[in-house]
Legacy VTK file of the C-alpha trace (Angstrom):
# vtk DataFile Version 3.0
C-alpha trace
ASCII
DATASET POLYDATA
POINTS 202 float
7.314 -4.888 -17.976
7.598 -8.066 -16.334
5.352 -9.338 -13.687
5.306 -8.956 -10.108
6.919 -12.394 -9.339
9.425 -11.694 -11.687
10.567 -8.221 -9.956
12.472 -9.705 -7.342
14.995 -11.266 -9.510
18.303 -9.628 -10.285
17.012 -8.611 -13.594
17.530 -5.254 -15.396
13.482 -4.621 -14.945
13.780 -5.369 -11.243
16.800 -2.757 -10.724
15.006 -0.105 -12.900
11.891 -0.362 -10.850
13.456 -0.200 -7.541
15.639 2.691 -8.509
12.634 4.636 -9.690
10.777 4.102 -6.448
14.006 4.919 -4.195
14.399 8.322 -6.429
10.777 9.462 -5.655
9.225 7.994 -8.872
5.615 6.444 -9.150
4.106 3.784 -11.023
0.936 1.253 -11.210
1.948 -2.262 -10.427
-0.137 -5.355 -8.975
-0.105 -5.868 -5.334
-1.789 -9.010 -3.770
-5.450 -7.542 -4.001
-5.599 -5.014 -6.857
-3.319 -2.902 -9.253
-1.835 -0.089 -7.085
-0.323 3.548 -7.806
2.637 3.211 -5.771
5.267 5.886 -4.275
7.591 5.987 -1.469
5.824 6.490 1.878
8.933 8.282 3.404
8.976 10.866 0.743
6.552 13.726 1.395
7.337 15.119 -2.314
6.485 11.539 -3.541
3.327 11.188 -1.662
2.304 14.676 -2.832
2.874 13.603 -6.396
0.741 10.537 -5.821
-2.227 12.857 -4.442
-2.125 15.002 -7.663
-1.769 12.399 -10.299
-4.868 10.480 -8.833
-6.570 13.525 -8.017
-7.183 12.198 -4.239
-9.054 14.146 -1.826
-6.220 15.701 0.043
-8.006 14.934 3.461
-7.837 11.014 2.813
-4.685 9.028 4.171
-3.502 6.523 1.495
-2.731 2.785 2.713
0.730 1.768 3.323
2.668 -1.445 2.342
5.244 -2.732 4.260
7.819 -5.637 4.086
7.996 -6.490 7.913
6.093 -5.537 11.074
9.419 -3.637 12.347
8.709 -1.171 9.589
6.049 0.230 11.775
9.159 1.638 13.757
9.744 3.849 10.704
6.351 5.591 11.538
6.853 5.846 15.035
4.118 3.255 15.721
3.575 1.816 19.022
1.522 -1.318 19.453
0.019 -2.988 22.479
0.222 -6.466 23.289
-3.487 -6.781 21.969
-2.691 -5.084 18.523
0.378 -7.416 18.237
-1.273 -10.442 18.547
-4.171 -8.980 16.101
-1.344 -8.164 13.580
-0.008 -11.930 13.573
-3.540 -13.208 12.879
-4.081 -11.088 10.057
-0.847 -10.344 8.183
0.785 -11.089 6.180
-2.567 -10.963 4.428
-5.109 -9.061 2.453
-6.138 -6.829 5.450
-5.114 -3.205 6.247
-5.019 -1.853 9.817
-5.554 1.399 10.971
-2.850 2.153 13.739
-2.400 5.670 15.682
0.386 7.925 14.308
-0.302 11.265 16.046
3.098 12.677 14.811
3.251 16.076 13.065
6.071 14.988 10.714
3.972 12.120 9.606
1.119 14.512 8.806
1.480 14.578 5.030
0.641 10.832 5.430
-2.188 10.967 8.108
-3.318 14.330 6.601
-4.745 15.358 10.249
-6.708 12.182 11.161
-3.681 11.097 13.345
-3.692 7.523 12.151
-2.416 5.447 9.451
-3.309 2.292 7.493
-0.877 -0.683 6.984
-0.716 -3.717 5.612
1.813 -6.494 5.386
0.994 -8.106 1.965
1.611 -12.096 1.435
2.889 -12.090 -1.953
6.648 -13.203 -1.464
7.666 -11.267 -4.601
5.911 -8.111 -3.352
7.530 -8.184 0.178
11.313 -8.580 -1.390
10.397 -5.744 -3.613
9.208 -3.838 -0.359
12.266 -4.850 1.556
14.480 -2.941 -0.998
12.307 0.033 -1.736
10.828 0.611 1.841
7.348 1.062 2.536
5.214 2.173 -0.242
1.964 3.996 -0.363
-0.638 2.110 -2.688
-3.806 3.493 -3.504
-5.995 1.912 -6.032
-4.723 2.647 -9.744
-7.492 5.222 -10.686
-8.550 8.503 -10.377
-10.819 9.086 -7.563
-14.198 8.603 -8.430
-13.711 6.388 -11.406
-13.460 2.595 -11.456
-10.185 0.629 -10.253
-8.218 -0.804 -13.232
-8.078 -4.735 -13.455
-5.595 -4.187 -16.671
-2.466 -2.264 -17.644
-4.246 -0.844 -20.726
-6.862 0.905 -18.606
-4.213 2.110 -16.168
-2.349 3.896 -19.154
-5.687 5.393 -20.086
-5.893 7.268 -16.767
-2.440 8.205 -16.423
-0.348 7.769 -19.476
2.913 9.489 -19.284
2.541 11.121 -15.784
3.970 8.286 -14.074
7.378 6.512 -14.321
6.628 2.805 -14.913
3.851 -0.107 -15.268
4.237 -3.574 -14.303
1.890 -5.721 -15.921
0.324 -8.957 -14.724
-2.522 -9.562 -17.107
-6.263 -8.882 -15.759
-6.747 -9.166 -12.181
-10.160 -10.199 -10.849
-9.608 -8.772 -7.288
-10.905 -6.704 -4.443
-9.291 -4.050 -2.359
-8.176 -4.998 1.119
-10.663 -5.402 4.229
-9.871 -2.417 6.381
-10.119 -2.389 10.019
-9.233 -0.133 13.049
-8.629 -1.307 16.881
-10.190 0.906 19.294
-10.321 -0.251 22.867
-9.534 -3.861 22.218
-12.457 -3.695 19.752
-12.154 -4.613 16.186
-14.031 -2.244 13.803
-14.431 -3.681 10.235
-14.506 -0.139 7.968
-14.529 -2.086 4.771
-14.787 -5.613 3.872
-12.674 -6.782 0.963
-10.583 -9.491 0.049
-9.214 -10.232 3.311
-11.105 -12.684 5.201
-11.029 -12.177 9.367
-10.652 -15.993 10.752
-9.592 -15.419 14.183
-10.792 -16.379 17.817
-11.420 -13.910 20.401
-8.067 -12.309 21.699
LINES 1 203
202 0 1 2 3 4 5 6 7 8 9 10 11 12 13 14 15 16 17 18 19 20 21 22 23 24 25 26 27 28 29 30 31 32 33 34 35 36 37 38 39 40 41 42 43 44 45 46 47 48 49 50 51 52 53 54 55 56 57 58 59 60 61 62 63 64 65 66 67 68 69 70 71 72 73 74 75 76 77 78 79 80 81 82 83 84 85 86 87 88 89 90 91 92 93 94 95 96 97 98 99 100 101 102 103 104 105 106 107 108 109 110 111 112 113 114 115 116 117 118 119 120 121 122 123 124 125 126 127 128 129 130 131 132 133 134 135 136 137 138 139 140 141 142 143 144 145 146 147 148 149 150 151 152 153 154 155 156 157 158 159 160 161 162 163 164 165 166 167 168 169 170 171 172 173 174 175 176 177 178 179 180 181 182 183 184 185 186 187 188 189 190 191 192 193 194 195 196 197 198 199 200 201
C-alpha cells in the first residue's frame, strides 16, 4: 500500500481504497494523529462492522473525520456563532470537538449520547480522500483494551483478513487527538492529546 500522501493521487491504489470505503468496506490507515480503523460514517452497516471488528463498547461513539466544516450538515449539526468561532480556531488540526446531535436516525453513531465528536484533520492528503469518500469513523486501530498500533505489522496481527485494506506509512510515533466539548459557552477538555489549544477567550 501507498503512504497517505500518495493516496490522493489518481493511482490504482487511491481508486481502490475510495471504492472500498464507498462500498462499505473498512481498513487501517494513518490519520494525522495515529493509525485509525476507518469506515463510512454514513453507513449504519459499516459502522456496526467497525464496532464488531474492534470489539468496541457499543455505548461509546466513534470520532468522525470530515473534509470541510459544511460536512456537519450531513448530520444535521447546528452550530451557534460561539461554536463556529471556536471551530475556526482549532480546525483543521488535531482537536476533536463534541457537538450536539439528538437525532434518532443517527443513533447508530451517537449510541444514545445525543452528541457526536468530529475532527477536521490538517493533512491535505487525508482531506482530499475524505472529499471523495465522505465522512469516516476513525477509532484507533486496536481492539478495545489493547495498545494502539504504531505500525501496520501490528495492525495485521490485530485484524488480519477481517478488514479490507491497510495503508502503510511506516512507524508512527504520535498521540490521539485532543478531545473537547462545548457546554454553555465553556470549553471542557475531556482528553489531552496531540492537539494544542492556543486561542484567546472567545
